C-alpha positions, -999 to +999 in steps of 0.1 A: -009-106-254-037-132-253-052-142-219-038-175-225-001-162-230-006-137-202-015-165-178+016-184-191+038-154-186+026-149-150+031-184-141+065-187-155+077-154-137+060-163-104+077-196-106+110-181-115+105-158-083+098-189-061+128-210-075+153-181-068+136-181-033+144-219-031+179-215-041+183-187-012+177-215+013+139-206+016+147-174+036+143-145+016+120-117+001+100-114-033+098-078-041+073-074-069+051-046-082+013-048-074-004-071-100+025-096-102+006-122-083+024-122-048-005-140-032-003-169-056+033-171-049+025-174-011+000-203-020+024-222-042+052-220-016+028-236+009+016-261-015+053-272-026+070-272+009+043-278+036+044-317+045+016-336+061+017-330+098+038-298+093+026-264+107+026-232+087+015-195+094+005-169+069+009-132+084-013-105+069-021-069+077-059-070+079-089-092+084-099-087+050-068-102+037-076-132+060-106-138+040-091-131+007-061-157+013-088-184+022-102-178-015-069-179-029-062-212-015-093-225-028-088-208-062-055-226-068-065-261-055-049-261-020-078-254+002-072-287+021-039-270+034-058-245+054-062-272+082-022-268+084-020-232+083-030-204+106-038-170+088-030-144+115-030-106+115+004-089+125-016-072+153-021-106+169+009-125+157+034-108+179+017-123+209+025-159+200+053-174+218+072-208+216+055-219+183+074-240+158+065-235+121+077-252+090+071-223+069+063-185+076+049-164+050+047-125+054+023-107+031+029-070+030+058-074+051+066-038+055+036-034+077+049-062+101+084-047+109+075-024+135+092-028+171+062-046+186+053-069+154+088-079+149+087-097+183+069-128+164+104-137+148+123-136+181+095-155+202+090-184+176+110-207+157+106-213+119+124-233+092+116-214+063+106-175+056+091-161+025+083-122+028+063-104+002+060-067-006+058-044-036+090-022-028+115-023-001+106-001+030+119+035+025+128+037+064+166+027+067+158+007+100+130-014+084+149-019+050+180-032+068+160-053+091+141-069+061+173-076+042+188-093+073+158-112+080+148-123+046+174-112+018+161-102-015+157-132-036+137-118-065+128-082-074+108-067-102+094-032-103+058-020-114+073-008-147+091-040-153+056-058-150+042-037-173+071-043-198+065-081-195+029-078-200+019-089-166-002-057-158-018-032-181+002+000-192-006+030-176-005+068-177-003+091-146-014+127-148-004+151-119-029+178-116-021+207-092-049+224-073-050+256-054-061+261-016-087+285-007-078+317+010-088+303+045-069+270+036-039+288+025-037+310+057-041+277+078-014+262+058+011+290+060+004+293+098+014+255+102+043+258+080+057+288+100+054+267+130+072+238+113+101+260+102+105+276+135+105+241+153+128+228+128+152+257+134+153+250+172+158+212+167+185+216+142+184+221+104+199+191+091+182+162+110+152+176+125+130+144+119+153+121+138+162+146+162+125+151+173+119+114+172+149+109+196+139+137+218+104+125+224+116+089+228+139+101+256+169+087+237+188+122+237+183+154+257+167+182+236+140+208+233+109+185+238+084+215+234+100+220+198+097+183+191+060+184+199+055+217+179+074+200+150+052+170+146+020+190+154+029+214+125+034+184+102+000+169+110-017+204+106-001+209+071-010+174+061-047+179+073-050+212+052-038+196+019-055+163+024-088+183+029-084+209+002-120+216-012-106+222-048-097+184-051-135+174-048-140+200-077-113+187-099-125+149-091-160+160-103-146+174-137-128+140-142-158+118-134-180+138-156-155+137-184-149+098-181-181+081-175-166+046-167-162+030-135-138+052-110-118+045-081-108+073-058-083+074-029-084+102-004-061+106+027-088+106+055-121+089+061-138+120+066-126+134+033-136+100+017-171+106+030-170+141+016-158+130-018-185+102-020-215+125-010-202+153-035-199+128-064-227+105-054-202+076-051-197+049-025-176+054+007-154+023+014-130+025+046-120+014+080-150+033+096-175+008+081-184-025+094-171-056+076-205-064+065-211-030+051-178-029+032-187-061+016-220-047+003-203-016-010-177-034-029-205-058-045-224-029-053-194-013-072-185-046-089-221-050-102-222-014-118-249-005-093-228+025-086-197+033-108-179+056-083-158+040-053-142+063-027-118+047-003-089+058+021-065+029+028-087-001+030-083-011-007-044-005-006-034-041+000-044-071-015-078-062-032-084-066-070-113-041-080-120-051-115-130-030-145-121+006-132-119+029-159-099+057-143-084+063-109-081+093-089-055+097-060-064+128-040-044+118-007-008+117-006+020+112+018+059+111+016+064+074+009+062+058-025+050+024-014+013+037-010+015+052-043+026+018-061-001-002-042-029+024-054-018+023-089-017-014-087-053-014-077-061+005-109-040-016-136-062-039-158-049-070-176-058-059-208-032-044-232-056-026-255-066-003-228-044+020-207-050+026-172-054+064-166-045+077-130-048+111-119-031+124-089-044+157-074-019+177-054-017+211-037+009+231-058+036+248-039+031+226-007+047+200+010+022+177-008+041+186-042+073+174-026+056+141-014+043+135-050+076+142-066+093+114-042+063+090-047+065+089-086+103+094-091+107+057-100+077+054-124+075+059-163+047+074-180+042+105-155+029+138-168+027+169-149-001+189-161 
């Protein structure tokens, strides 16, 4: 597909999504794989519907996305609308009260559905609502809330985006790594505590039971609930900091000499990975000015390895990455979709290669199985 055809296809599909949203009464969700162009949908919705004198609000999860969206409005010729639109982070939006908006757009809406953040919707009035996310929330409560708040108007998966040529094709390689003897001992100890606590809480619904007990919604074994969650954290910490992931990542960056984007599970491991590979560490522990400088250095080819935690998950386009390495996992599929989306290029003659490092025979292997279950082109090494 030529660049002009690609732009035309994207434009057509984005407008199709918005037209379906208009037909839904302008209260609905667009669920689209990363790379679809949801940010442009947000801008076009404001451009089409916000009349002079009306007020709109765009809700985003981070301050970085506040700045990114200002650029998006300018890019698509709607910079003048910024005088009528507040771009607000979810962390602050729930404090707003008695406001009236002609249009509310929620970017990465899955991050704005917590009990505190959702107060925005009950404390304020709005005429139209557009919610944007890559996949439906996996939690039953949040998924039901979103569907009731903004029913699905349009939905397209990451693989469907690939099939339409909206984003580059990709290949995912799942590579197992082993724990050191010390790491394995720590994992076994945490796992033993997990199994013990789960037995005390009830085998069939330990997660919900522990949550309800700690929230004082039901009577139960609070000590077991505390032990249960502590064991989960301890297991996760072991696999997220597995030393062999750094060694495996080094093999990959030595083999593939192009620009590489690496996702880790914690800021400390991101720092370790960057130091071991001679790369750049980009995460929330850095100042905004420092993060901007790091991203500029990566984009300019001054350094070909960029290591991140979660700061690049949403809303950032990192161009020209040759390969991607994911070395930090959790149980949800959404972060995986977002991270893969950061790695896909808009060029049909190049296939995005994503390598996922996981600890074999651990909880991390189960998380990975869940995270990639709906993706095509996944190979287990």
